[in-house]
C-alpha positions as CSV (number, residue, x, y, z in Angstrom):
1,M,-27.6,73.0,-75.8
2,K,-30.5,72.3,-78.0
3,S,-29.5,75.1,-80.5
4,I,-26.0,73.3,-81.0
5,V,-27.2,70.1,-81.4
6,D,-29.7,71.6,-84.3
7,L,-27.0,73.5,-85.8
8,S,-25.0,70.5,-85.9
9,F,-27.6,69.0,-87.9
10,I,-27.5,71.7,-90.5
11,I,-23.5,71.6,-90.3
12,N,-23.3,67.8,-90.9
13,G,-26.1,67.9,-93.7
14,T,-24.0,70.4,-95.6
15,F,-20.9,68.1,-95.0
16,G,-23.0,65.3,-96.3
17,F,-24.2,67.1,-99.5
18,L,-20.2,67.7,-100.1
19,C,-19.5,64.0,-99.8
20,A,-22.3,63.4,-102.2
21,L,-21.1,65.3,-105.0
22,M,-17.7,63.8,-104.5
23,V,-19.3,60.4,-104.8
24,C,-21.0,61.2,-107.8
25,C,-17.9,62.7,-109.4
26,S,-16.1,59.4,-108.9
27,A,-18.9,56.9,-109.2
28,K,-18.0,56.1,-113.1
29,T,-14.4,54.7,-112.3
30,N,-14.7,53.6,-108.6
31,R,-16.3,50.3,-107.3
32,N,-16.7,52.1,-103.5
33,A,-18.7,54.8,-104.9
34,N,-21.9,54.1,-106.9
35,I,-25.4,55.9,-107.3
36,Y,-27.0,54.3,-104.3
37,L,-24.4,55.7,-102.0
38,A,-24.9,59.2,-103.4
39,I,-28.6,59.0,-103.0
40,M,-28.3,57.9,-99.4
41,L,-25.9,60.7,-98.7
42,F,-28.2,63.3,-100.5
43,A,-31.4,62.1,-98.6
44,I,-29.9,61.8,-95.0
45,S,-28.2,65.1,-95.7
46,T,-31.2,66.8,-96.8
47,R,-33.2,65.5,-93.6
48,L,-30.5,66.7,-91.1
49,I,-30.7,70.1,-92.8
50,I,-34.5,70.4,-92.7
51,R,-34.6,69.1,-89.0
52,G,-32.2,71.4,-87.9
53,Y,-33.7,74.6,-89.5
54,F,-37.2,73.6,-88.2
55,E,-35.9,73.1,-84.8
56,L,-33.7,76.2,-84.6
57,T,-36.9,78.2,-85.8
58,D,-39.1,76.4,-83.3
59,Q,-41.5,74.7,-85.8
60,A,-42.2,71.6,-83.9
61,E,-45.6,71.2,-85.6
62,I,-44.1,71.0,-89.0
63,I,-41.4,68.5,-87.7
64,R,-44.1,66.2,-86.3
65,S,-46.2,66.5,-89.8
66,I,-43.1,65.5,-91.8
67,S,-42.4,62.7,-89.4
68,K,-45.8,61.1,-90.0
69,N,-44.8,60.5,-93.5
70,N,-41.7,58.5,-92.9
71,F,-40.2,59.1,-96.4
72,Y,-37.0,57.2,-94.9
73,V,-38.8,53.9,-95.5
74,I,-37.8,54.2,-99.1
75,L,-34.3,54.1,-98.4
76,I,-34.2,51.0,-96.4
77,P,-33.3,48.9,-99.3
78,F,-30.4,51.3,-100.3
79,P,-27.7,49.9,-98.2
80,Y,-28.2,46.4,-99.3
81,L,-28.5,47.6,-103.3
82,Y,-25.3,49.6,-102.6
83,F,-23.4,46.8,-101.3
84,R,-24.8,44.4,-103.8
85,T,-23.7,46.7,-106.6
86,L,-20.3,47.3,-105.1
87,V,-19.3,43.6,-104.7
88,L,-20.7,42.4,-107.9
89,N,-18.9,45.3,-109.6
90,Q,-22.1,46.2,-111.4
91,S,-21.6,49.6,-113.6
92,K,-25.3,50.1,-114.2
93,I,-28.5,50.4,-112.4
94,Q,-30.5,47.0,-112.7
95,L,-34.1,47.6,-113.7
96,S,-34.7,44.7,-111.5
97,N,-33.7,46.5,-108.4
98,A,-36.9,48.3,-108.6
99,L,-38.8,45.6,-107.3
100,H,-37.0,46.2,-103.6
101,F,-39.1,49.2,-103.2
102,I,-42.7,47.8,-103.9
103,F,-43.1,46.9,-100.3
104,P,-41.4,50.1,-98.7
105,I,-43.8,52.3,-101.3
106,I,-46.8,50.2,-99.7
107,L,-45.8,51.0,-96.0
108,L,-45.4,54.7,-97.0
109,N,-48.6,54.9,-98.8
110,E,-50.3,53.3,-95.8
111,N,-48.7,55.7,-93.3
112,I,-49.7,58.7,-95.3
113,N,-53.1,57.8,-96.6
114,H,-54.2,55.0,-94.6
115,P,-56.0,53.0,-97.4
116,F,-55.9,49.5,-95.4
117,Q,-56.8,51.2,-92.1
118,L,-59.9,52.9,-93.8
119,W,-60.8,49.6,-95.5
120,F,-60.5,47.2,-92.5
121,Q,-61.7,49.9,-90.1
122,Y,-58.7,49.3,-87.8
123,K,-55.9,51.3,-86.5
124,I,-52.8,49.3,-88.1
125,S,-49.9,51.8,-87.1
126,P,-48.3,49.2,-84.8
127,I,-48.2,46.5,-87.7
128,I,-46.6,49.2,-89.7
129,S,-43.8,49.9,-87.3
130,I,-43.5,46.1,-86.9
131,S,-43.2,45.8,-90.9
132,I,-40.6,48.7,-91.1
133,A,-38.6,47.0,-88.3
134,S,-38.8,43.7,-89.9
135,L,-37.8,45.2,-93.4
136,T,-34.8,46.7,-91.9
137,I,-33.8,43.7,-90.3
138,I,-34.1,41.7,-93.4
139,Y,-32.2,43.9,-95.2
140,S,-29.4,44.0,-92.7
141,I,-29.2,40.2,-92.9
142,A,-29.1,40.2,-96.6
143,S,-26.4,42.8,-96.7
144,F,-24.5,40.9,-94.0
145,V,-24.9,37.7,-96.3
146,I,-23.6,39.1,-99.5
147,L,-20.7,41.0,-97.8
148,R,-19.5,37.9,-95.9
149,N,-19.7,35.6,-99.0
150,H,-18.3,38.1,-101.7
151,T,-16.0,40.4,-99.9
152,W,-15.0,39.7,-96.3
153,K,-14.1,36.0,-97.1
154,K,-12.6,36.5,-100.7
155,I,-9.3,38.2,-101.2
156,G,-8.2,38.3,-105.0
157,P,-5.3,36.3,-106.0
158,L,-3.3,39.0,-107.9
159,E,-1.5,41.6,-105.8
160,I,-3.3,44.7,-107.0
161,V,-6.6,42.9,-106.6
162,S,-5.7,41.8,-103.2
163,E,-5.0,45.2,-102.3
164,Q,-8.2,46.5,-103.7
165,N,-10.4,44.0,-101.9
166,K,-8.5,44.7,-98.6
167,L,-9.4,48.3,-99.1
168,I,-13.2,47.5,-99.9
169,K,-13.3,45.0,-97.0
170,K,-12.4,47.6,-94.6
171,W,-14.5,50.2,-96.1
172,T,-17.7,47.7,-96.2
173,I,-16.9,46.8,-92.5
174,V,-16.9,50.5,-91.5
175,I,-20.1,51.3,-93.6
176,F,-21.9,48.1,-92.7
177,T,-21.5,48.9,-89.1
178,A,-22.8,52.5,-89.3
179,F,-26.0,51.3,-91.1
180,I,-26.3,48.7,-88.5
181,L,-26.2,51.5,-85.8
182,M,-28.5,53.5,-87.5
183,N,-31.1,50.5,-87.9
184,V,-31.0,50.1,-84.2
185,R,-31.6,53.6,-83.7
186,L,-34.6,53.4,-86.1
187,I,-36.1,50.3,-84.4
188,S,-35.5,52.0,-81.1
189,A,-37.2,55.1,-82.4
190,L,-40.3,53.3,-83.9
191,Y,-40.7,51.6,-80.3
192,I,-40.4,54.9,-78.3
193,N,-42.8,56.8,-80.8
194,Q,-45.8,54.4,-80.9
195,T,-49.1,55.9,-81.5
196,T,-52.3,54.8,-82.4
197,S,-52.6,56.8,-85.7
198,Y,-49.3,56.7,-87.3
199,S,-45.9,55.1,-87.1
200,S,-42.8,57.6,-86.6
201,D,-39.1,57.5,-86.0
202,N,-39.1,61.2,-84.8
203,S,-36.4,60.6,-82.0
204,L,-32.7,59.9,-81.4
205,I,-31.9,61.6,-84.9
206,W,-28.6,63.2,-83.3
207,I,-27.2,59.3,-83.4
208,N,-27.7,59.4,-87.1
209,S,-26.1,62.8,-87.4
210,I,-23.0,61.6,-85.5
211,I,-22.6,58.3,-87.6
212,W,-23.1,60.1,-90.7
213,F,-20.8,62.8,-90.0
214,V,-18.0,60.0,-89.0
215,I,-18.7,58.1,-92.4
216,C,-18.4,61.5,-94.4
217,L,-15.1,62.5,-92.6
218,I,-13.8,59.3,-93.5
219,I,-14.7,59.7,-97.2
220,I,-13.3,63.2,-96.9
221,T,-9.8,62.1,-95.5
222,S,-9.3,58.9,-97.5
223,P,-8.8,59.5,-101.1
224,E,-8.4,55.8,-101.7
225,I,-12.2,55.3,-101.0
226,L,-13.2,57.6,-103.8
227,N,-10.3,56.7,-106.1
228,G,-10.5,52.9,-105.2
229,Y,-8.9,50.7,-108.0
230,L,-7.2,53.6,-109.8
231,T,-5.2,54.6,-106.7
232,Q,-3.9,51.0,-106.3
233,L,-2.9,51.2,-110.1
234,A,-1.3,54.7,-109.6
235,R,1.3,53.2,-107.0
236,V,3.1,51.1,-109.4
237,S,5.0,52.8,-112.4
238,K,4.1,49.8,-114.8
239,L,1.9,47.1,-115.0
240,S,4.8,44.8,-116.0
241,D,6.4,45.5,-112.6
242,L,3.4,44.4,-110.9
243,Q,3.2,41.1,-113.0
244,K,6.8,40.3,-112.1
245,K,5.9,40.0,-108.5
246,E,5.0,36.2,-107.4
247,T,1.9,35.4,-105.7
248,S,2.5,32.4,-103.4
249,F,-0.3,29.9,-103.1
250,W,1.6,27.3,-101.2
251,R,1.6,26.5,-97.5
252,L,4.0,23.8,-95.9
253,K,1.2,23.2,-93.3
254,P,-1.9,21.4,-94.6
255,F,-5.1,23.6,-94.9
256,A,-7.1,20.7,-94.1
257,E,-6.8,17.6,-91.7
258,I,-5.7,14.8,-93.5
259,T,-8.1,11.9,-92.5
260,N,-7.6,9.4,-95.5
261,E,-5.1,6.7,-94.9
262,Q,-3.5,6.7,-98.4
263,D,-3.3,10.6,-98.3
264,Y,-1.7,10.1,-94.8
265,Q,1.0,7.8,-96.1
266,L,1.8,10.0,-99.1
267,S,2.1,13.1,-97.0
268,I,4.8,11.3,-95.0
269,K,6.5,10.4,-98.2
270,I,6.9,13.6,-99.8
271,E,7.0,16.0,-96.8
272,T,10.6,16.8,-97.4
273,Q,10.1,17.3,-101.2
274,L,7.1,19.8,-100.6
275,E,9.2,22.7,-101.0
276,G,10.8,21.5,-104.2
277,Y,7.5,21.0,-105.7
278,F,6.5,24.5,-105.0
279,H,9.6,26.0,-106.7
280,K,9.1,23.6,-109.6
281,I,5.2,24.5,-110.3
282,D,6.0,28.1,-109.9
283,D,9.1,28.0,-112.0
284,A,7.1,26.1,-114.8
285,V,4.1,28.6,-114.7
286,R,6.7,31.6,-115.0
287,T,9.0,30.2,-117.8
288,K,6.4,28.2,-119.8
289,L,3.0,28.6,-121.2
290,Y,1.4,25.4,-120.8
291,F,-2.0,26.8,-119.9
292,R,-2.3,28.2,-123.3
293,N,-3.7,24.7,-124.2
294,A,-7.4,25.0,-123.5
295,G,-7.6,21.3,-122.6
296,F,-4.5,21.4,-120.5
297,S,-5.1,18.8,-117.5
298,M,-3.4,18.0,-114.1
299,N,-2.4,14.8,-115.9
300,D,-0.7,16.8,-118.5
301,F,0.9,19.1,-115.9
302,A,2.4,16.3,-114.0
303,L,3.9,14.9,-117.0
304,K,5.5,18.2,-118.0
305,L,6.6,18.6,-114.3
306,G,8.0,15.2,-114.2
307,M,5.9,14.6,-111.2
308,P,3.7,11.7,-110.2
309,K,0.2,12.8,-110.7
310,S,-0.7,11.7,-107.2
311,H,2.0,13.8,-105.8
312,L,0.7,16.9,-107.6
313,S,-2.9,16.3,-107.0
314,F,-2.2,15.9,-102.9
315,V,-0.3,19.5,-103.2
316,F,-3.3,21.1,-104.5
317,K,-5.6,19.4,-102.3
318,Y,-3.7,20.0,-99.2
319,H,-1.0,22.7,-99.6
320,A,-2.5,25.1,-102.2
321,E,-4.8,28.0,-101.2
322,I,-6.8,27.3,-104.6
323,N,-7.6,24.3,-106.7
324,F,-6.0,23.4,-109.9
325,S,-8.9,25.0,-111.9
326,D,-8.5,28.3,-110.4
327,F,-4.8,28.0,-110.6
328,K,-4.9,27.7,-114.4
329,K,-7.6,30.6,-114.6
330,I,-5.4,33.0,-112.5
331,H,-2.3,32.4,-114.7
332,R,-4.4,32.5,-117.9
333,I,-5.6,35.9,-116.9
334,K,-1.8,37.3,-115.8
335,H,-0.8,36.1,-119.4
336,A,-3.7,37.9,-120.7
337,I,-3.0,41.1,-118.8
338,Q,0.7,40.7,-120.3
339,L,-0.3,40.5,-123.7
340,I,-2.7,43.6,-123.4
341,E,0.5,45.5,-122.2
342,E,2.2,44.2,-125.0
343,N,-0.4,45.8,-127.3
344,F,-1.9,42.5,-128.5
345,L,-5.2,44.0,-128.9
346,T,-4.0,46.8,-131.5
347,T,-3.8,43.9,-134.2
348,N,-6.2,41.4,-132.6
349,T,-9.8,41.0,-131.0
350,F,-10.9,40.1,-127.5
351,D,-11.9,36.8,-128.8
352,S,-8.4,36.0,-130.1
353,L,-6.9,37.1,-127.0
354,A,-9.3,34.6,-125.2
355,K,-8.2,31.7,-127.2
356,E,-4.4,32.9,-127.1
357,V,-4.4,32.4,-123.4
358,G,-6.5,29.3,-123.2
359,F,-9.9,30.0,-123.1
360,T,-12.5,28.0,-125.2
361,T,-14.9,31.1,-125.5
362,Y,-14.9,34.7,-125.0
363,N,-17.5,34.3,-122.6
364,T,-15.5,32.2,-120.1
365,F,-12.7,34.4,-120.6
366,Y,-14.8,37.7,-119.7
367,L,-16.2,36.2,-116.6
368,S,-12.8,34.8,-115.4
369,F,-11.2,38.1,-116.1
370,K,-13.8,39.9,-114.1
371,E,-13.6,37.4,-111.3
372,V,-9.8,37.7,-111.1
373,T,-9.2,41.4,-111.7
374,G,-12.6,43.0,-110.3
375,L,-13.0,44.5,-113.6
376,S,-14.3,43.5,-117.3
377,P,-11.4,43.5,-119.9
378,Q,-12.7,46.7,-121.6
379,N,-13.1,48.6,-118.1
380,Y,-9.6,47.2,-117.3
381,I,-8.1,48.7,-120.3
382,S,-10.0,52.1,-119.7
383,S,-8.7,52.4,-116.2
384,L,-5.3,51.4,-117.1
385,E,-5.2,54.2,-120.0
386,K,-6.4,56.8,-117.4
387,V,-3.5,55.9,-115.0
388,I,-0.8,54.9,-117.1
389,P,-0.6,56.9,-120.4
390,A,0.1,55.3,-123.6
């Protein structure tokens, strides 16, 4: 039985290497795959193969020697950095991320060379174990917070982005759960393997092996995880077909409880008119380009619609999924995408495009475009060219 488990380490490690290569190949065009995921795959796969080989060849002393080094400590920040890079859609490694490895390197150095232990003349391996466990918990919490705030609670307003974000949400839930389980295993192993001379997680490695096998299996059997955004684009023959599909931001039932007496009276007054208002607003943004005016306000919109401003304000306050500012932003970006498809940029600049759709500066256009579509304007065009040939 032991030989079978050890052999499975080698097989799972090899499987992990294959997944790591696939992730590396798709990292440039895919949000779900980035260098941090690839490094984790390589590192964990290497450990499984080495562990399996030395177990099969009965070299227990070498296993104990390696386990004393605890090189895995360097990997503790990686899940957080992977999630952060994914949800913020960063295409390049940030130099500031190196700061996350300072404390793990200090812990690793202490566990190998014991500089503080020699200095204080005190066995501090239990402190090392507690520090490793604390660091693991801190990064787990940080990962949860960034995923909750930027992915799990946020669905993009455009249909293509909504589909992409749903995919990312499912994937991050799965891999976050996997990392939590491996962290529980790590903390349990540190507790089990407490010694007076060094800190080690040299037990229950088979749990990591099973979890990582499942993750690799999901990656291999789910092309959309590696292809991500491009796969979603490929599902439509033309981007214009996508833009013709309407996104409903309206709900007849109020999103929030109406506690203000004035708003309550107004809700009774316009209850039967709500659907008509929804249609009037949608028809106006579909057929008119009011938002091309950078200073276009809610009062201006109410005048164009022939609707009392108080009614329009009430509709956005209680019956819209987004506020008026985001509503304008989304439709300006949709207009920008339409112009891009109509080859506006062949004779014009990005700055001209920004002003054409109603943004005062390119910087605000860039940030809004990335927020709505999940990509920068340049990356959006590049990914579009790869999927929809000119």
